[in-house]
Every structure is written in C-alpha cells, then in structure tokens.
Backbone as ProteinMPNN parsed JSONL, in Angstrom:
{"seq_chain_A": "XXXXXXXXXXXXXXXXXXXXXXXXXXXXXXXXXXXXXXXXXXXXXXXXXXXXXXXXXXXXXXXXXX", "coords_chain_A": {"N_chain_A": [[7.386, 16.82, -21.186], [4.488, 15.204, -20.062], [2.108, 16.44, -17.703], [1.842, 14.927, -14.29], [-0.284, 14.069, -11.664], [-1.487, 13.239, -8.447], [-4.238, 13.349, -6.219], [-5.517, 13.207, -3.303], [-8.467, 12.663, -1.638], [-10.064, 13.126, 1.465], [-12.641, 12.032, 3.077], [-15.325, 12.821, 5.838], [-15.626, 10.701, 7.644], [-13.071, 9.432, 7.415], [-12.259, 8.057, 5.32], [-10.027, 7.524, 2.378], [-9.801, 8.519, -0.734], [-8.028, 8.037, -4.018], [-6.902, 9.735, -6.523], [-5.502, 9.497, -9.689], [-3.894, 11.101, -12.082], [-2.718, 11.74, -15.612], [-1.187, 9.77, -15.904], [-0.922, 6.883, -17.665], [-2.316, 3.375, -18.579], [-0.237, 0.839, -17.952], [1.715, 2.271, -16.436], [0.0, 3.626, -14.485], [-1.331, 1.602, -13.385], [0.768, 0.554, -11.984], [1.48, 2.77, -10.195], [-0.934, 2.911, -8.967], [-0.974, 0.228, -7.571], [1.216, 0.79, -5.638], [0.469, 2.743, -4.306], [-1.875, 1.021, -2.755], [-0.495, -0.058, -0.975], [-0.569, 1.367, 1.226], [-2.844, 1.277, 2.668], [-5.842, -0.546, 3.06], [-7.672, -1.264, 0.281], [-10.864, -0.499, -0.893], [-12.437, -0.261, -3.213], [-11.852, -0.238, -6.65], [-11.403, 1.826, -9.657], [-11.084, 2.42, -13.325], [-10.193, 5.161, -15.069], [-11.245, 6.615, -18.032], [-8.927, 7.798, -19.066], [-6.805, 5.725, -18.466], [-7.139, 3.965, -20.429], [-6.445, 5.221, -22.514], [-3.889, 4.74, -23.888], [-0.351, 3.555, -24.251], [2.345, 4.6, -22.168], [5.691, 5.257, -21.656], [6.673, 4.986, -18.442], [8.258, 5.717, -15.322], [8.552, 5.414, -12.207], [9.315, 6.468, -8.771], [9.308, 5.68, -5.59], [9.894, 6.501, -2.146], [10.864, 5.865, 1.155], [11.032, 7.833, 3.371], [13.005, 8.955, 6.251], [11.672, 10.5, 9.301]], "CA_chain_A": [[6.882, 15.966, -20.446], [3.083, 15.421, -19.475], [2.15, 16.626, -15.955], [1.239, 13.892, -13.7], [-1.03, 14.54, -10.659], [-2.154, 12.578, -7.657], [-5.12, 13.801, -5.47], [-6.267, 12.405, -2.253], [-9.531, 13.294, -1.089], [-10.574, 12.541, 2.713], [-14.077, 12.201, 3.731], [-15.51, 12.834, 7.211], [-15.352, 9.277, 8.21], [-11.458, 9.249, 7.356], [-11.814, 7.031, 3.896], [-9.503, 8.292, 1.368], [-9.824, 8.312, -2.231], [-6.92, 8.764, -4.516], [-7.28, 9.811, -8.049], [-4.437, 9.521, -10.498], [-4.234, 11.909, -13.555], [-1.757, 12.079, -16.356], [-0.42, 8.508, -16.101], [-1.859, 5.731, -18.452], [-2.097, 2.206, -18.718], [0.559, 0.143, -17.15], [2.119, 3.329, -15.466], [-1.031, 4.28, -13.593], [-1.424, 0.517, -12.606], [1.936, 0.343, -11.136], [1.488, 3.692, -9.342], [-1.977, 2.569, -7.888], [-0.377, -0.899, -6.637], [1.928, 1.182, -4.574], [-0.642, 3.36, -3.098], [-2.489, 0.513, -2.094], [0.331, -0.657, 0.096], [-0.791, 2.394, 2.19], [-3.765, 0.86, 3.365], [-6.817, -1.398, 2.761], [-8.288, -0.931, -0.816], [-12.289, -0.892, -0.806], [-12.6, -0.463, -4.679], [-10.775, 0.404, -7.599], [-12.237, 1.949, -11.064], [-10.061, 2.84, -13.919], [-10.871, 6.344, -15.797], [-10.985, 6.721, -19.516], [-7.316, 8.173, -19.288], [-6.27, 4.411, -18.251], [-7.268, 3.082, -21.617], [-5.8, 6.101, -24.043], [-2.592, 4.19, -24.551], [0.68, 3.254, -23.312], [3.346, 5.5, -22.401], [6.974, 4.882, -20.438], [6.483, 5.833, -16.838], [9.115, 5.46, -14.33], [7.869, 5.712, -10.439], [9.962, 6.194, -7.824], [8.547, 5.934, -4.238], [11.04, 6.416, -1.413], [10.353, 5.907, 2.23], [11.833, 8.942, 4.17], [12.921, 9.104, 7.916], [11.205, 11.991, 9.606]], "C_chain_A": [[5.58, 16.305, -19.672], [3.277, 15.764, -18.043], [1.371, 15.422, -15.546], [0.795, 14.442, -12.321], [-1.592, 13.109, -10.024], [-3.014, 13.524, -6.553], [-5.585, 12.701, -4.58], [-7.438, 13.279, -1.552], [-10.064, 12.256, 0.429], [-11.817, 12.776, 3.052], [-14.042, 12.313, 5.212], [-15.353, 11.582, 8.193], [-13.978, 8.839, 8.187], [-11.389, 8.38, 5.973], [-11.351, 8.119, 3.323], [-9.769, 7.646, 0.136], [-8.739, 8.714, -2.855], [-7.216, 8.673, -6.045], [-5.821, 10.159, -8.892], [-4.552, 10.283, -12.029], [-2.757, 12.002, -14.267], [-0.906, 10.928, -16.302], [-1.235, 7.56, -16.612], [-1.512, 4.583, -18.521], [-1.139, 1.547, -17.857], [1.222, 1.024, -16.018], [1.481, 3.301, -14.412], [-1.3, 2.829, -12.568], [-0.377, 0.391, -11.478], [1.937, 1.375, -9.958], [0.292, 3.202, -8.166], [-1.556, 1.245, -7.079], [0.497, -0.458, -5.591], [1.065, 2.154, -3.373], [-1.537, 2.556, -2.188], [-1.779, -0.126, -1.017], [0.113, 0.243, 1.324], [-1.733, 1.982, 3.11], [-4.71, -0.235, 2.577], [-7.512, -0.694, 1.39], [-9.791, -1.354, -0.796], [-12.751, -1.265, -2.099], [-11.647, 0.339, -5.545], [-11.653, 0.5, -8.945], [-11.217, 2.698, -12.151], [-10.756, 3.942, -14.745], [-10.714, 6.097, -17.487], [-9.395, 6.791, -19.761], [-6.455, 6.872, -19.438], [-6.1, 3.891, -19.685], [-6.846, 4.027, -22.958], [-4.685, 5.438, -24.604], [-1.523, 4.132, -23.739], [1.481, 4.089, -23.448], [4.543, 4.925, -21.456], [6.902, 5.646, -19.369], [7.244, 5.163, -15.892], [8.743, 6.065, -13.001], [8.859, 5.393, -9.608], [9.498, 6.738, -6.431], [9.475, 5.773, -3.191], [10.349, 6.516, 0.024], [11.362, 6.787, 2.96], [11.663, 8.749, 5.908], [12.472, 10.399, 8.334], [11.684, 12.329, 10.953]], "O_chain_A": [[5.438, 17.256, -18.903], [4.253, 15.501, -17.34], [0.455, 14.941, -16.213], [1.527, 15.296, -11.82], [-2.006, 12.148, -10.673], [-2.389, 14.453, -6.041], [-5.95, 11.58, -4.936], [-7.277, 14.381, -1.029], [-10.342, 11.057, 0.436], [-12.069, 13.938, 3.369], [-13.039, 12.011, 5.857], [-14.983, 11.643, 9.365], [-13.662, 7.892, 8.907], [-10.256, 8.052, 5.623], [-11.772, 9.269, 3.443], [-9.935, 6.435, -0.013], [-8.261, 9.766, -2.429], [-7.682, 7.694, -6.629], [-5.166, 11.152, -8.576], [-5.307, 9.906, -12.926], [-1.757, 12.292, -13.61], [0.242, 11.126, -16.701], [-2.305, 7.355, -16.038], [-0.289, 4.436, -18.544], [-1.383, 1.848, -16.689], [1.29, 0.622, -14.857], [2.045, 3.017, -13.356], [-1.436, 2.878, -11.345], [-0.638, 0.17, -10.295], [2.319, 1.007, -8.848], [0.45, 3.121, -6.947], [-1.834, 1.242, -5.88], [0.623, -1.199, -4.615], [1.065, 2.211, -2.143], [-1.967, 3.012, -1.128], [-2.419, -0.728, -0.155], [0.59, -0.114, 2.401], [-1.568, 2.25, 4.3], [-4.298, -0.735, 1.53], [-7.885, 0.473, 1.514], [-10.006, -2.561, -0.683], [-13.357, -2.321, -2.283], [-10.904, 1.272, -5.24], [-12.414, -0.388, -9.327], [-10.544, 3.62, -11.691], [-11.898, 3.692, -15.131], [-9.923, 5.261, -17.925], [-8.755, 6.023, -20.479], [-5.564, 6.795, -20.284], [-5.024, 3.436, -20.071], [-6.907, 3.655, -24.129], [-4.498, 5.551, -25.815], [-1.594, 4.576, -22.593], [1.655, 4.568, -24.568], [4.253, 4.152, -20.542], [7.057, 6.867, -19.375], [6.922, 4.009, -15.608], [8.672, 7.288, -12.882], [9.33, 4.256, -9.578], [9.339, 7.929, -6.163], [10.028, 4.678, -3.282], [9.327, 7.196, 0.115], [12.514, 6.377, 3.105], [10.666, 8.509, 6.589], [12.881, 11.394, 7.734], [11.451, 13.439, 11.431]]}, "name": "protein", "num_of_chains": 1, "seq": "XXXXXXXXXXXXXXXXXXXXXXXXXXXXXXXXXXXXXXXXXXXXXXXXXXXXXXXXXXXXXXXXXX"}
C-alpha cells in the first residue's frame, strides 16, 4: 500500500496550509472536504498528483474525547 501523508504548515499569522500527498483523485477530494470542516478555506489548488489516476481510498475520521 502506498504511503499517504498529511502536512500542516502554520505561519506566524496563524494561517494553516494543508498538503495531502499519496492520495489521488476522488480520495484526495474526500479527504480535503473533511479537512475543510475544521475551519474556513481561503483557497484550494490541486497538485499534479491529484490528476494521476484513480485509486480506491477509504478514509476514516473519528472525533475523540480528550
């Protein structure tokens, strides 16, 4: 199975940039939609990896109690 990565970059103003690697097409789109629920999205731009092809991706996001 290919490695999937999710990177968050926080600048000095508190703006957060998320970068998804290893997830293509519809799987990437589904993951990004879940990330957008965490706050207000200012912009979105797919990388070349997004267009490389389709693969089956299952994404589980759980809200846990702390």
